[in-house]
C-alpha positions in Angstrom: -72.6 69.5 -9.5 -70.8 67.9 -12.0 -70.7 64.9 -12.1 -67.1 64.5 -13.5 -65.4 67.0 -11.9 -63.4 68.6 -14.5 -61.7 71.2 -12.2 -60.2 68.6 -10.3 -58.4 66.1 -12.5 -56.2 65.1 -9.6 -59.5 63.4 -8.1 -60.3 61.8 -11.6 -56.7 60.4 -12.1 -56.8 59.4 -8.2 -60.3 57.4 -8.7 -58.6 55.6 -11.7 -55.8 54.7 -9.8 -58.0 53.4 -7.1 -59.6 51.3 -8.9 -57.0 49.8 -10.8 -55.4 49.1 -7.9 -57.9 46.4 -7.1 -56.3 44.5 -9.8 -53.9 42.0 -8.1 -50.8 43.2 -9.6 -51.3 46.6 -10.7 -51.9 47.0 -7.2 -49.2 46.9 -5.3 -48.1 50.0 -7.7 -50.9 52.0 -7.8 -52.0 51.9 -4.5 -49.4 54.7 -2.9 -50.2 57.3 -6.0 -54.0 56.6 -5.7 -53.8 57.7 -2.0 -51.4 60.8 -2.9 -53.8 62.0 -5.4 -56.8 61.6 -3.4 -55.0 63.5 -0.5 -53.8 65.9 -3.0 -57.5 66.5 -4.4 -59.0 66.6 -1.0 -57.0 69.4 -0.5 -57.6 71.3 -3.3 -61.1 70.9 -2.1 -61.1 72.3 1.1 -59.3 75.5 0.0 -61.8 76.2 -3.1 -65.3 74.9 -2.1 -66.7 75.7 -5.5 -64.2 72.9 -7.2 -65.8 69.7 -7.4 -64.3 66.5 -6.6 -64.2 65.4 -3.0 -66.4 62.2 -3.2 -63.7 60.9 -6.6 -61.0 61.9 -3.7 -62.5 60.4 -1.0 -63.0 56.8 -3.1 -59.5 56.8 -4.1 -58.5 57.2 -0.8 -60.7 54.0 0.2 -59.7 52.1 -2.2 -56.3 52.7 -2.2 -56.5 51.8 1.9 -58.6 48.7 1.2 -56.6 47.1 -1.4 -53.2 46.4 0.7 -55.8 44.8 3.5 -57.5 42.7 1.0 -54.0 41.4 -0.5 -53.0 40.7 3.0 -56.5 38.9 3.7 -55.7 36.8 0.3 -52.4 35.8 1.2 -53.1 35.0 4.9 -56.1 32.6 3.4 -53.6 31.0 1.0 -51.2 30.7 3.8 -53.9 28.5 6.0 -55.1 26.5 3.0 -51.4 25.4 2.0 -51.7 26.9 -1.2 
């Protein structure tokens, strides 16, 4: 099994978008594309099990869901402390 899924570039793109979405300003822009790429990559893997990249796709989806939660928590904590 390949470490880098060269047959599924959507999973690689989603993975990197998900990682870069953790950067505060970029997160607002990159979260949705990371989620979409992750879903598309999962569908490709489901349609053809020989294509690698399921782990990268799952990571993209998880990171794109976690980023807004972190952002909301940081805003909430900032409001509690009064900035």
